[in-house]
VEXTI-86206 format. One line per 2 residues: for each residue z, x, y of C-alpha. Coordinates in steps of 0.1 Angstrom, whole numbers, always signed. Layout:
! residues N
Z X Y ~ ...;
//
This chain:
! residues 729
+0 +2 +0 ~ +10 +28 +27;
-32 +38 +22 ~ -38 +6 +41;
-14 +20 +70 ~ -32 +54 +71;
-64 +42 +68 ~ -60 +17 +98;
-48 +52 +117 ~ -77 +70 +106;
-101 +43 +119 ~ -81 +37 +153;
-83 +78 +157 ~ -119 +79 +151;
-130 +48 +172 ~ -163 +56 +195;
-162 +41 +228 ~ -183 +11 +233;
-212 +19 +258 ~ -212 -8 +281;
-227 -10 +318 ~ -226 -36 +345;
-257 -55 +348 ~ -251 -63 +384;
-228 -68 +412 ~ -201 -86 +408;
-207 -110 +438 ~ -246 -114 +423;
-233 -122 +389 ~ -202 -147 +397;
-212 -183 +387 ~ -247 -173 +371;
-235 -194 +338 ~ -218 -219 +355;
-235 -256 +367 ~ -220 -252 +403;
-232 -265 +434 ~ -260 -240 +438;
-271 -251 +403 ~ -267 -286 +410;
-286 -286 +442 ~ -319 -270 +424;
-318 -294 +391 ~ -302 -329 +403;
-318 -354 +425 ~ -300 -360 +460;
-284 -392 +447 ~ -272 -373 +417;
-257 -344 +435 ~ -238 -363 +457;
-224 -383 +434 ~ -209 -354 +415;
-193 -344 +451 ~ -181 -375 +453;
-165 -372 +423 ~ -149 -340 +427;
-140 -344 +464 ~ -127 -381 +466;
-121 -393 +427 ~ -154 -411 +431;
-167 -429 +398 ~ -204 -418 +391;
-223 -446 +380 ~ -238 -443 +342;
-277 -446 +356 ~ -270 -416 +378;
-248 -402 +349 ~ -284 -399 +331;
-301 -379 +358 ~ -269 -357 +360;
-270 -350 +323 ~ -309 -344 +325;
-306 -317 +348 ~ -277 -300 +332;
-299 -302 +300 ~ -328 -284 +316;
-308 -258 +336 ~ -289 -251 +300;
-323 -249 +283 ~ -338 -225 +308;
-310 -202 +301 ~ -317 -205 +261;
-287 -227 +251 ~ -290 -249 +220;
-259 -267 +215 ~ -236 -285 +240;
-195 -294 +234 ~ -167 -310 +252;
-145 -288 +260 ~ -112 -299 +260;
-70 -290 +256 ~ -56 -311 +229;
-19 -308 +225 ~ -20 -277 +204;
-16 -255 +236 ~ -52 -242 +230;
-86 -257 +237 ~ -107 -271 +212;
-147 -278 +208 ~ -174 -291 +184;
-208 -283 +190 ~ -239 -304 +187;
-272 -291 +191 ~ -298 -307 +220;
-322 -311 +188 ~ -329 -346 +177;
-358 -364 +158 ~ -373 -398 +158;
-359 -421 +126 ~ -389 -404 +102;
-381 -371 +111 ~ -412 -366 +135;
-413 -360 +170 ~ -387 -337 +173;
-376 -330 +209 ~ -343 -313 +230;
-322 -346 +238 ~ -292 -349 +260;
-280 -380 +279 ~ -259 -397 +302;
-237 -410 +276 ~ -233 -376 +255;
-223 -361 +291 ~ -195 -389 +296;
-179 -393 +265 ~ -176 -387 +231;
-156 -394 +200 ~ -146 -364 +182;
-128 -369 +150 ~ -85 -369 +164;
-67 -374 +132 ~ -57 -335 +132;
-47 -333 +165 ~ -11 -336 +170;
-1 -371 +186 ~ +34 -372 +185;
+33 -407 +169 ~ +8 -424 +195;
-16 -427 +161 ~ -14 -431 +127;
-36 -411 +108 ~ -62 -437 +98;
-64 -445 +133 ~ -87 -414 +142;
-101 -426 +170 ~ -99 -405 +204;
-123 -400 +233 ~ -133 -371 +253;
-144 -380 +289 ~ -162 -355 +315;
-144 -343 +339 ~ -168 -336 +370;
-139 -319 +390 ~ -143 -286 +368;
-181 -276 +365 ~ -196 -269 +329;
-206 -237 +320 ~ -223 -219 +294;
-208 -196 +270 ~ -230 -176 +244;
-258 -203 +236 ~ -233 -235 +242;
-229 -256 +272 ~ -194 -263 +275;
-184 -295 +294 ~ -147 -297 +304;
-132 -332 +294 ~ -102 -350 +291;
-88 -364 +257 ~ -75 -398 +252;
-65 -420 +226 ~ -84 -453 +220;
-52 -474 +231 ~ -53 -453 +265;
-24 -426 +262 ~ -33 -390 +273;
-39 -366 +241 ~ -42 -336 +263;
-27 -311 +286 ~ -53 -320 +313;
-44 -358 +321 ~ -11 -357 +332;
-22 -322 +351 ~ -49 -347 +369;
-24 -374 +377 ~ +2 -349 +390;
-20 -333 +411 ~ -36 -367 +425;
+1 -378 +432 ~ +6 -346 +449;
-24 -350 +470 ~ -15 -384 +483;
+24 -377 +489 ~ +17 -344 +508;
-12 -356 +526 ~ +12 -385 +542;
+37 -360 +553 ~ +11 -337 +564;
-1 -366 +589 ~ +33 -360 +609;
+16 -325 +623 ~ -19 -332 +621;
-39 -367 +618 ~ -71 -351 +605;
-57 -341 +572 ~ -71 -364 +547;
-67 -340 +513 ~ -38 -315 +503;
-48 -293 +472 ~ -28 -276 +449;
-35 -243 +442 ~ -28 -215 +415;
-31 -180 +410 ~ -21 -170 +372;
-10 -136 +364 ~ -21 -127 +326;
-1 -104 +310 ~ -9 -92 +275;
-11 -62 +250 ~ -40 -46 +236;
-40 -31 +202 ~ -65 -16 +179;
-78 -40 +155 ~ -72 -18 +123;
-37 -12 +133 ~ -31 -48 +139;
-46 -61 +109 ~ -25 -38 +87;
+6 -56 +102 ~ +8 -92 +83;
+35 -102 +110 ~ +12 -97 +140;
-16 -114 +122 ~ +5 -145 +113;
+32 -151 +139 ~ +18 -131 +169;
+46 -105 +169 ~ +64 -78 +150;
+92 -94 +130 ~ +105 -60 +119;
+96 -26 +129 ~ +123 +4 +146;
+117 +10 +182 ~ +95 +41 +189;
+116 +73 +205 ~ +90 +73 +234;
+88 +38 +245 ~ +87 +27 +283;
+117 +46 +295 ~ +97 +71 +314;
+77 +46 +336 ~ +45 +65 +331;
+25 +35 +319 ~ +31 +10 +351;
+0 +13 +373 ~ -10 +44 +356;
-43 +57 +351 ~ -57 +31 +330;
-66 +43 +295 ~ -105 +45 +292;
-111 +24 +260 ~ -89 -3 +274;
-108 +3 +311 ~ -142 -3 +289;
-128 -34 +278 ~ -117 -45 +314;
-152 -39 +328 ~ -169 -60 +302;
-147 -90 +302 ~ -149 -89 +340;
-187 -93 +337 ~ -181 -123 +312;
-155 -138 +336 ~ -181 -134 +365;
-206 -150 +347 ~ -181 -176 +340;
-169 -184 +378 ~ -136 -169 +365;
-126 -152 +399 ~ -104 -121 +385;
-98 -95 +410 ~ -68 -76 +403;
-65 -53 +367 ~ -35 -26 +359;
-14 -11 +334 ~ +18 -31 +330;
+51 -18 +320 ~ +51 -14 +285;
+28 +7 +268 ~ -7 -9 +258;
+1 -36 +282 ~ -19 -49 +303;
-25 -73 +333 ~ -54 -92 +351;
-53 -116 +382 ~ -73 -141 +399;
-82 -152 +432 ~ -61 -185 +439;
-81 -215 +430 ~ -77 -254 +429;
-49 -261 +403 ~ -70 -278 +377;
-98 -257 +373 ~ -74 -223 +378;
-56 -242 +343 ~ -91 -244 +329;
-102 -207 +338 ~ -72 -193 +320;
-73 -217 +289 ~ -110 -203 +288;
-103 -164 +301 ~ -73 -160 +269;
-106 -174 +245 ~ -129 -151 +259;
-101 -122 +263 ~ -104 -125 +226;
-143 -126 +219 ~ -147 -97 +237;
-119 -74 +222 ~ -138 -83 +188;
-164 -61 +202 ~ -144 -33 +212;
-123 -34 +178 ~ -94 -41 +196;
-66 -73 +192 ~ -50 -91 +223;
-17 -105 +218 ~ -3 -131 +240;
+31 -135 +227 ~ +58 -133 +249;
+73 -107 +231 ~ +56 -89 +203;
+73 -59 +201 ~ +114 -54 +205;
+127 -30 +227 ~ +100 -31 +256;
+89 -54 +282 ~ +75 -88 +271;
+45 -108 +288 ~ +48 -135 +313;
+24 -155 +330 ~ +36 -160 +368;
+23 -192 +383 ~ +17 -186 +420;
+16 -221 +436 ~ +8 -231 +474;
-6 -264 +488 ~ -36 -264 +514;
-51 -286 +534 ~ -89 -297 +538;
-87 -284 +575 ~ -79 -251 +560;
-42 -245 +563 ~ -18 -231 +538;
+13 -253 +541 ~ +34 -225 +525;
+23 -200 +552 ~ +38 -202 +586;
+18 -198 +617 ~ +20 -188 +655;
+32 -225 +666 ~ +64 -243 +663;
+46 -272 +650 ~ +30 -257 +624;
+60 -236 +615 ~ +78 -271 +612;
+55 -281 +592 ~ +61 -247 +570;
+97 -255 +570 ~ +88 -290 +557;
+71 -283 +525 ~ +93 -251 +516;
+124 -268 +521 ~ +112 -302 +502;
+104 -278 +472 ~ +136 -261 +471;
+149 -296 +470 ~ +127 -305 +444;
+136 -272 +419 ~ +171 -279 +427;
+172 -317 +416 ~ +147 -312 +387;
+156 -278 +374 ~ +162 -291 +339;
+126 -307 +339 ~ +114 -270 +350;
+132 -252 +322 ~ +120 -275 +293;
+83 -274 +308 ~ +85 -237 +296;
+104 -236 +267 ~ +87 -222 +235;
+97 -206 +204 ~ +79 -172 +217;
+90 -175 +253 ~ +127 -179 +241;
+124 -142 +226 ~ +117 -129 +267;
+134 -152 +289 ~ +168 -131 +304;
+156 -96 +297 ~ +130 -67 +305;
+123 -81 +339 ~ +116 -117 +326;
+138 -141 +344 ~ +169 -159 +329;
+171 -191 +315 ~ +190 -205 +343;
+164 -221 +369 ~ +172 -208 +407;
+151 -201 +437 ~ +150 -169 +456;
+140 -170 +494 ~ +154 -135 +507;
+180 -127 +531 ~ +160 -137 +563;
+149 -171 +554 ~ +181 -176 +543;
+197 -172 +575 ~ +169 -196 +588;
+182 -224 +564 ~ +216 -215 +576;
+206 -218 +612 ~ +189 -253 +605;
+217 -262 +584 ~ +239 -264 +620;
+212 -290 +632 ~ +232 -320 +653;
+234 -354 +632 ~ +212 -380 +650;
+190 -369 +681 ~ +187 -335 +693;
+197 -323 +727 ~ +167 -310 +748;
+188 -275 +747 ~ +191 -276 +711;
+154 -289 +703 ~ +143 -257 +728;
+163 -231 +709 ~ +155 -244 +672;
+118 -246 +683 ~ +118 -208 +701;
+146 -187 +681 ~ +145 -201 +649;
+113 -221 +640 ~ +95 -202 +665;
+104 -165 +651 ~ +95 -175 +612;
+65 -155 +607 ~ +83 -125 +624;
+108 -131 +597 ~ +84 -133 +569;
+64 -101 +582 ~ +97 -81 +579;
+112 -96 +547 ~ +101 -73 +518;
+130 -88 +494 ~ +116 -91 +460;
+140 -104 +430 ~ +120 -100 +397;
+152 -117 +379 ~ +146 -146 +396;
+123 -176 +376 ~ +114 -191 +409;
+106 -171 +439 ~ +92 -174 +476;
+70 -146 +485 ~ +55 -149 +514;
+28 -176 +515 ~ +38 -192 +480;
+61 -199 +452 ~ +59 -177 +420;
+71 -196 +389 ~ +80 -163 +368;
+94 -181 +336 ~ +60 -193 +325;
+49 -175 +288 ~ +19 -154 +284;
+11 -177 +258 ~ +13 -209 +276;
-15 -232 +289 ~ +0 -234 +326;
-7 -275 +322 ~ +30 -279 +315;
+46 -260 +340 ~ +21 -271 +367;
+22 -310 +358 ~ +58 -308 +364;
+60 -287 +397 ~ +35 -308 +411;
+51 -340 +398 ~ +87 -330 +411;
+75 -321 +445 ~ +53 -351 +448;
+83 -373 +443 ~ +104 -351 +467;
+75 -355 +496 ~ +74 -390 +488;
+113 -396 +490 ~ +111 -373 +522;
+83 -395 +542 ~ +106 -427 +535;
+140 -406 +546 ~ +118 -395 +579;
+105 -431 +584 ~ +140 -452 +585;
+154 -428 +612 ~ +121 -434 +630;
+121 -469 +627 ~ +155 -479 +622;
+173 -452 +643 ~ +148 -452 +671;
+145 -412 +667 ~ +114 -386 +676;
+98 -381 +648 ~ +109 -339 +651;
+144 -351 +653 ~ +142 -371 +622;
+123 -345 +605 ~ +150 -318 +616;
+179 -345 +606 ~ +166 -349 +571;
+157 -314 +564 ~ +196 -304 +572;
+202 -327 +545 ~ +180 -316 +520;
+195 -279 +524 ~ +231 -289 +522;
+221 -305 +487 ~ +198 -277 +476;
+226 -249 +481 ~ +233 -247 +447;
+196 -233 +435 ~ +193 -210 +457;
+207 -173 +440 ~ +195 -138 +454;
+215 -118 +432 ~ +209 -100 +397;
+200 -133 +375 ~ +210 -111 +343;
+243 -104 +352 ~ +272 -124 +333;
+289 -132 +368 ~ +255 -155 +375;
+259 -170 +342 ~ +296 -182 +352;
+286 -188 +388 ~ +257 -208 +376;
+283 -229 +353 ~ +302 -237 +384;
+274 -246 +404 ~ +263 -271 +374;
+232 -255 +367 ~ +218 -260 +332;
+216 -229 +312 ~ +195 -240 +282;
+191 -208 +262 ~ +171 -220 +232;
+140 -244 +230 ~ +158 -268 +214;
+185 -275 +239 ~ +158 -272 +268;
+134 -298 +252 ~ +160 -328 +258;
+151 -326 +292 ~ +116 -337 +280;
+125 -371 +267 ~ +155 -373 +292;
+161 -406 +314 ~ +154 -383 +345;
+121 -375 +328 ~ +112 -411 +321;
+120 -422 +355 ~ +99 -393 +375;
+67 -397 +355 ~ +66 -431 +351;
+72 -438 +388 ~ +48 -411 +397;
+22 -425 +373 ~ +19 -392 +355;
+32 -401 +321 ~ +45 -433 +304;
+72 -435 +281 ~ +51 -433 +250;
+31 -400 +262 ~ +66 -384 +273;
+81 -393 +237 ~ +49 -379 +217;
+50 -346 +239 ~ +90 -343 +232;
+79 -345 +195 ~ +51 -325 +190;
+69 -297 +211 ~ +97 -300 +184;
+77 -300 +155 ~ +58 -265 +169;
+93 -251 +173 ~ +101 -258 +142;
+68 -248 +123 ~ +67 -214 +142;
+101 -205 +131 ~ +98 -219 +96;
+67 -193 +97 ~ +82 -162 +107;
+108 -171 +82 ~ +85 -170 +52;
+66 -139 +65 ~ +96 -120 +71;
+108 -130 +36 ~ +76 -118 +23;
+71 -84 +38 ~ +108 -79 +32;
+103 -85 -1 ~ +69 -74 -10;
+69 -49 +12 ~ +102 -31 +24;
+121 -31 -8 ~ +96 -17 -31;
+90 +10 -8 ~ +127 +20 -5;
+126 +16 -42 ~ +102 +40 -48;
+115 +63 -26 ~ +152 +62 -39;
+133 +68 -74 ~ +120 +99 -63;
+156 +109 -50 ~ +171 +98 -83;
+147 +124 -98 ~ +154 +149 -74;
+191 +145 -85 ~ +187 +146 -122;
+167 +180 -117 ~ +198 +193 -97;
+223 +184 -125 ~ +199 +199 -151;
+199 +233 -132 ~ +236 +233 -115;
+253 +213 -140 ~ +289 +202 -132;
+281 +218 -96 ~ +251 +191 -90;
+278 +168 -71 ~ +282 +187 -41;
+246 +204 -41 ~ +228 +168 -41;
+259 +151 -20 ~ +233 +141 +9;
+207 +124 -17 ~ +235 +106 -34;
+248 +90 -2 ~ +213 +83 +8;
+203 +66 -24 ~ +237 +44 -20;
+228 +36 +14 ~ +192 +27 +4;
+208 +4 -22 ~ +230 -15 +4;
+207 -20 +27 ~ +182 -35 +2;
+211 -58 -9 ~ +217 -65 +22;
+178 -77 +24 ~ +179 -97 -9;
+209 -113 -2 ~ +202 -122 +34;
+168 -137 +26 ~ +181 -158 -3;
+209 -175 +21 ~ +180 -179 +50;
+156 -194 +23 ~ +184 -221 +14;
+192 -227 +48 ~ +154 -231 +55;
+155 -255 +27 ~ +180 -278 +35;
+163 -281 +72 ~ +134 -294 +55;
+151 -323 +40 ~ +160 -335 +76;
+141 -363 +93 ~ +152 -361 +130;
+127 -338 +146 ~ +156 -328 +173;
+183 -322 +145 ~ +157 -303 +122;
+147 -281 +155 ~ +182 -275 +158;
+190 -266 +121 ~ +159 -240 +125;
+176 -225 +155 ~ +209 -222 +148;
+208 -215 +107 ~ +177 -202 +99;
+164 -179 +130 ~ +199 -158 +130;
+187 -142 +99 ~ +159 -124 +111;
+178 -102 +134 ~ +202 -92 +104;
+174 -89 +79 ~ +154 -74 +105;
+181 -44 +111 ~ +183 -38 +72;
+147 -30 +70 ~ +148 -10 +104;
+173 +13 +91 ~ +151 +20 +56;
+123 +26 +78 ~ +141 +57 +93;
+153 +66 +60 ~ +121 +63 +35;
+98 +93 +35 ~ +70 +81 +62;
+42 +88 +35 ~ +54 +62 +17;
+61 +35 +46 ~ +35 +10 +42;
+37 -7 +74 ~ +24 +7 +107;
+50 +19 +129 ~ +61 +12 +165;
+49 +46 +175 ~ +11 +42 +160;
+9 +4 +175 ~ +21 +12 +211;
+11 +44 +218 ~ -25 +45 +200;
-50 +45 +228;
//
């Protein structure tokens, strides 16, 4: 078996660099394979183009007759680029994307007159077999009917020889079976609520768009080395393996010179991204060896989510060309940094204003404060829901260590903005005096741009931090679909803005206050009510754990704990009121996420048991037999003196036996606990059983295996080691 490891090392060491040449400037390539405005103007009639624009900008429905013209133009564009198939590209509740390819090719009833056919009916709606996708009890297995429907706000694109049409996925009875529908509803709620608030400051605002800029962290491992590790292939992470003597402790990888092979891969990937209209801009080494990051230019949130899903798929496919394997797991290697997907979120108006970026006038700064404070208030009131939105089995390994934020949700705004809020908290109740209003506008609100200019504070332990002109939700995991986090964040802020508008209008109408006075009064109360969520210190410290408990903040360290918020009264009330998800849709997601957690821990348990018994123990026994033969030989030569001469070998033999016994007994105990859990019917109880009764064995078994790795002859060890996985370029 060790030959597999050494063969993989030989293959990795002898790799030839893939010859890659850019085929043009990025600005020339960008969007070449996207049915964007430029392509639509060329291939659509004027009416058809206006219909698509109306759907994108104002949510207008597209007439079926015009859909036929759009489909015809889309088909001709695709055929001109060598496309042979089309697919509805959607995001079921598996966390990944799905597609079913159909050829444009059709024949008449008797097999004659072949032609390329694609009409409005095929563009707008399809009926894939939906029986095997997670549905959380929304439908029975025999009720397989589910529909995909075109999302015109996310343009169609070509990948390979396939036209991919972004779509929603909905059940026959109307419930959302995907991640996109709730996100679109949340973004619509945000647009409506934020636009109404914006009108306090600018009557010309007609639309507010939530924007997202994700930062995708990942590991790159040679394909042969990855394939030599059964745990990496089946679970996405190493379930055992002793840490390398050299890891990230020298900080020599972070922002260092990008290794040639990784850089060639990045250049190839960037070209694919340009063709697909994914605006990747930044690339660099991350902290851990063989860990890297891609980051794009900000986009409208729905499109940004689609682009991130597409990017993760493209990353794997491009990696195959370079004999590499991409690892998106949040913690593929023990002892070094895990990977996140920081979600940088902001709001922009159709007049070109970033609502979370202050400007030079007191009025625009008051607008900034309004959205800034309302966001903080939303996180304060719904922190448990935000934690639940990023809860997964894999993210549990990452949160709370190695630069990942803790499981306690808090907001970091920096020392200077904290002082600004303290000033605003002192605003008089009721109408402001002319002197107070002038002081506020000139000395507090008016100086915010200068405050932000000098504010260099940054807290990497904060899960939700303000970073100058946006909020950065840092707790999102690298393997996650951004939809969950973005749906929840936009939903809670939309609800908060809606409540803010009501509160301000009440003061204006019933208390006869001026608009600015009313806004200041409401913001003052929000600052007082949101103090518990603000934290500037070390999120990893034990002191913060105790302080957070005093403040009444949740601290859900495991996914089964955190997911309870997804089916809470607070969740039902929020998502129901905002028209984002109904009771059935929320319950379904709760069930699906619990089941996914359980299955992932179950798979890891089985894989760990298999590797421990079929790789580690046989290898240890093989080496132990060599030691035993050595001791026997020494006894034959030295007689009664052999015990002192073979003292170290005998100690080693006993030590190996102890670890073998430890592995065997703990694997058996873990298996019994798994059997007990499998007999349970309640999804929450089963997930908790796997979390509390099965998962704790992982570290115990791993510890025995890792000790054996240090004891056993390197030539016999079958599993590729950390130093080989992390330091092979």
